[in-house]
BAKEKOL-237533 format. One line per field, with one value per residue (C-alpha): residue number from 0; x, y, z; residue in one letter. Coordinates in steps of 0.05 Angstrom, whole numbers, padded with zeros to 5 digits. Example, Ala and Ser with C-alpha at 12.3 -4.5 7.8 and 13.67 -1.06 7.14 Angstrom:
num = 0;1 $
c1 = 00246;00273 $
c2 = -00090;-00021 $
c3 = 00156;00143 $
residuo = A;S $
This chain:
num = 0;1;2;3;4;5;6;7;8;9;10;11;12;13;14;15;16;17;18;19;20;21;22;23;24;25;26;27;28;29;30;31;32;33;34;35;36;37;38;39;40;41;42;43;44;45;46;47;48;49;50;51;52;53;54;55;56;57;58;59;60;61;62;63;64;65;66;67;68;69;70;71;72;73;74;75;76;77;78;79;80;81;82;83;84;85;86;87;88;89;90;91;92;93;94;95;96;97;98;99;100;101;102;103;104;105;106;107;108;109;110;111;112;113;114;115;116;117;118;119;120;121;122;123;124;125;126;127;128;129;130;131;132;133;134;135;136;137;138;139;140;141;142;143;144;145;146;147;148;149;150;151;152;153;154;155;156;157;158;159;160;161;162;163;164;165;166;167;168;169;170;171;172;173;174;175;176;177;178;179;180;181;182;183;184;185;186;187;188;189;190;191;192;193;194;195;196;197;198;199;200;201;202;203;204;205;206;207;208;209;210;211;212;213;214;215;216;217;218;219;220;221;222;223;224;225;226;227;228;229;230;231;232;233;234;235;236;237;238;239;240;241;242;243;244;245;246;247;248;249;250;251;252;253;254;255;256;257;258;259;260;261;262;263;264;265;266;267;268;269;270;271;272 $
c1 = 00000;00026;00029;-00002;00046;00064;00020;00047;00022;-00051;-00062;-00092;-00047;-00054;-00062;-00036;-00079;-00026;00050;00101;00173;00230;00188;00215;00168;00191;00155;00187;00254;00248;00242;00176;00176;00239;00251;00177;00165;00101;00048;-00025;-00066;-00134;-00192;-00152;-00163;-00096;-00094;-00043;-00020;00035;00048;00023;00065;00097;00072;00008;-00030;00031;00020;-00053;-00037;00015;-00039;-00086;-00028;-00031;00042;00090;00153;00223;00246;00215;00149;00076;00026;-00048;-00098;-00043;-00025;00033;00013;00001;00034;-00009;-00077;-00119;-00088;-00093;-00170;-00179;-00146;-00181;-00248;-00229;-00212;-00265;-00241;-00277;-00250;-00246;-00290;-00340;-00342;-00418;-00446;-00494;-00544;-00555;-00596;-00568;-00592;-00565;-00497;-00491;-00516;-00465;-00406;-00456;-00480;-00408;-00378;-00432;-00487;-00537;-00611;-00643;-00684;-00621;-00583;-00639;-00637;-00561;-00571;-00621;-00576;-00516;-00558;-00588;-00517;-00499;-00569;-00595;-00644;-00696;-00649;-00651;-00689;-00650;-00596;-00529;-00544;-00601;-00553;-00514;-00440;-00443;-00501;-00461;-00400;-00443;-00473;-00402;-00384;-00443;-00422;-00352;-00377;-00425;-00378;-00365;-00290;-00244;-00201;-00224;-00182;-00207;-00174;-00189;-00258;-00270;-00248;-00300;-00349;-00378;-00364;-00428;-00416;-00343;-00368;-00421;-00368;-00314;-00367;-00390;-00318;-00305;-00374;-00372;-00299;-00319;-00388;-00361;-00294;-00257;-00189;-00187;-00134;-00154;-00110;-00127;-00106;-00160;-00111;-00150;-00215;-00183;-00142;-00206;-00222;-00151;-00113;-00049;-00021;00031;00064;00094;00149;00215;00206;00193;00156;00170;00125;00086;00048;-00014;-00048;-00028;00045;00041;00014;00067;00124;00175;00200;00203;00175;00115;00100;00104;00055;00005;00005;00004;00068;00094;00168;00202;00233;00179;00191;00134;00178;00176;00246;00274;00236;00262;00334;00321;00287;00330;00268 $
c2 = -00002;00069;00121;00190;00246;00293;00357;00426;00465;00452;00428;00357;00300;00275;00202;00180;00130;00116;00112;00092;00089;00076;00033;00002;-00037;-00079;-00117;-00168;-00148;-00075;-00022;00015;00059;00071;00104;00126;00164;00198;00199;00218;00244;00213;00249;00279;00276;00260;00269;00226;00250;00239;00221;00157;00096;00132;00083;00108;00042;00006;00052;00032;-00041;-00032;00004;-00059;-00107;-00137;-00118;-00124;-00078;-00109;-00056;-00011;-00013;00003;00017;00024;00047;00045;-00026;-00057;-00085;-00159;-00208;-00270;-00281;-00278;-00212;-00182;-00202;-00168;-00101;-00100;-00103;-00033;-00006;00017;00018;00054;00025;00063;00009;00012;-00066;-00071;-00138;-00132;-00186;-00156;-00095;-00032;-00054;-00122;-00097;-00053;-00109;-00159;-00140;-00137;-00209;-00235;-00203;-00194;-00235;-00177;-00194;-00175;-00120;-00089;-00096;-00063;-00005;00002;-00001;00054;00096;00088;00103;00164;00188;00188;00217;00152;00123;00118;00076;00014;-00032;-00010;-00054;-00025;-00022;00024;00074;00133;00134;00185;00144;00077;00113;00138;00066;00040;00090;00072;-00001;00017;00050;-00008;-00031;00036;00033;00086;00087;00099;00090;00121;00096;00147;00163;00219;00183;00176;00223;00287;00353;00354;00282;00300;00358;00311;00258;00309;00342;00273;00252;00316;00316;00243;00247;00304;00276;00205;00226;00177;00182;00185;00175;00196;00172;00216;00251;00304;00348;00416;00384;00339;00393;00431;00378;00356;00372;00338;00323;00268;00275;00208;00215;00182;00122;00168;00224;00290;00331;00323;00382;00423;00445;00515;00494;00455;00513;00559;00511;00533;00461;00454;00381;00403;00461;00419;00370;00422;00459;00396;00416;00365;00389;00387;00342;00289;00265;00249;00199;00130;00112;00177;00167;00097;00126;00180;00136;00074;00031 $
c3 = 00000;-00020;00033;00014;-00007;00046;00051;00064;00125;00131;00060;00056;00036;-00037;-00054;-00122;-00157;-00211;-00203;-00254;-00223;-00275;-00319;-00382;-00427;-00487;-00541;-00586;-00561;-00576;-00524;-00530;-00467;-00423;-00357;-00346;-00283;-00261;-00206;-00221;-00162;-00141;-00176;-00230;-00306;-00344;-00420;-00452;-00520;-00570;-00643;-00670;-00653;-00595;-00541;-00518;-00527;-00491;-00433;-00430;-00432;-00377;-00334;-00340;-00327;-00398;-00408;-00347;-00346;-00355;-00306;-00256;-00217;-00229;-00173;-00186;-00133;-00081;-00096;-00134;-00201;-00190;-00232;-00221;-00255;-00191;-00169;-00240;-00244;-00178;-00197;-00264;-00230;-00203;-00272;-00324;-00395;-00451;-00516;-00582;-00617;-00560;-00555;-00550;-00564;-00623;-00601;-00532;-00517;-00488;-00421;-00429;-00451;-00386;-00342;-00367;-00322;-00262;-00278;-00288;-00228;-00175;-00144;-00146;-00157;-00225;-00193;-00166;-00233;-00271;-00222;-00230;-00306;-00303;-00261;-00305;-00368;-00334;-00319;-00394;-00416;-00449;-00399;-00454;-00497;-00454;-00503;-00565;-00597;-00616;-00689;-00673;-00641;-00669;-00661;-00604;-00570;-00576;-00544;-00485;-00476;-00475;-00424;-00380;-00384;-00364;-00303;-00284;-00228;-00199;-00218;-00179;-00242;-00314;-00377;-00443;-00505;-00559;-00536;-00586;-00650;-00704;-00673;-00702;-00668;-00627;-00602;-00584;-00541;-00507;-00490;-00466;-00420;-00396;-00380;-00340;-00304;-00286;-00260;-00213;-00191;-00177;-00152;-00195;-00230;-00308;-00359;-00429;-00487;-00545;-00610;-00597;-00560;-00552;-00533;-00481;-00451;-00436;-00379;-00363;-00297;-00322;-00389;-00407;-00475;-00499;-00552;-00569;-00520;-00462;-00430;-00466;-00420;-00355;-00326;-00330;-00395;-00386;-00377;-00440;-00480;-00453;-00468;-00522;-00533;-00609;-00601;-00562;-00605;-00670;-00639;-00614;-00681;-00724;-00763;-00812;-00800;-00734;-00681;-00696;-00765;-00814;-00853;-00820;-00840;-00811;-00746;-00739;-00745;-00694;-00645;-00654;-00672 $
residuo = M;L;S;A;D;S;G;H;G;D;M;P;A;T;T;N;D;C;V;F;A;G;V;R;I;E;R;G;G;S;V;I;L;D;D;I;N;F;A;L;P;K;G;S;V;T;A;V;I;G;P;S;G;A;G;K;S;T;L;L;H;A;L;T;G;E;L;Q;P;T;R;G;S;I;E;I;L;Q;H;A;M;P;R;N;N;R;G;L;M;A;I;R;R;C;I;G;V;L;L;Q;G;N;G;L;L;S;D;L;T;V;A;E;N;I;A;L;P;L;R;V;H;T;K;L;K;D;V;V;I;R;R;V;V;E;L;K;L;N;A;V;G;L;R;S;A;M;G;L;Y;P;R;E;L;S;G;G;M;A;R;R;V;A;L;A;R;A;L;A;L;D;P;P;L;M;L;Y;D;E;P;L;T;G;L;D;P;I;A;V;G;V;I;V;S;L;I;G;R;L;N;K;T;L;G;I;T;S;I;V;I;T;H;H;I;H;E;S;L;S;I;A;D;N;V;L;V;I;A;N;H;G;I;A;F;H;G;S;P;D;Q;L;K;A;S;T;D;P;L;L;Q;Q;F;L;R;G;E;P;D;G;P;I;P;F;D;A;K;R;Q;A;V;L;T;G;A $
């Protein structure tokens, strides 16, 4: 169990729900992330951004224990990341994941999709499960959609249903994998607003992996920029915007020329991939 960070004066101590210390992660003998160090406070929203192929998805897999570090340590919700299946299953029940593809089962209704994790992981009675489903759908503004099937939903509605399902077990930690991809501007605004509102209302910790930089920064407390196998930046959105680092400025402005090469061969040479 992690101890809370020391406070200053009368300020309350801060608990970190996610801590990476000197983490190295490899795949197929290649180093994807190296010397990763950060701590994310409980109740915060962290946007994880960076160029394609930089290792954002690898970071997500490490957060769920699917990838174990070859060096360093990972602590989730004040516990060291387990290495055995039983421990991993226990920690994963405390983590909600919203996938880019939603992952809704097409032959189940909206209500049945949300009820699925409750039926698998709890012994709640049907009447209680139905009430929980109603509450989760109400939280994302879709209580009237209980009887619909995924094929009857718009892209934005399907993403909200997937969010309701991810929240079914009341996880203290939420991971969002490209939650805004494929959505129209209105749906993007709805999902961004929901993530921010639910984080504050439920008091959870959220990590948002995204290419939608400016939309995500509007709700983020912290920003991690992943590039060149490591963390190029860790700080607040305002600090990121004020940075004069050429790499960060290139990424924020979407410029093709700069420290992050557009050409894949050049990128491989620079990064040693």
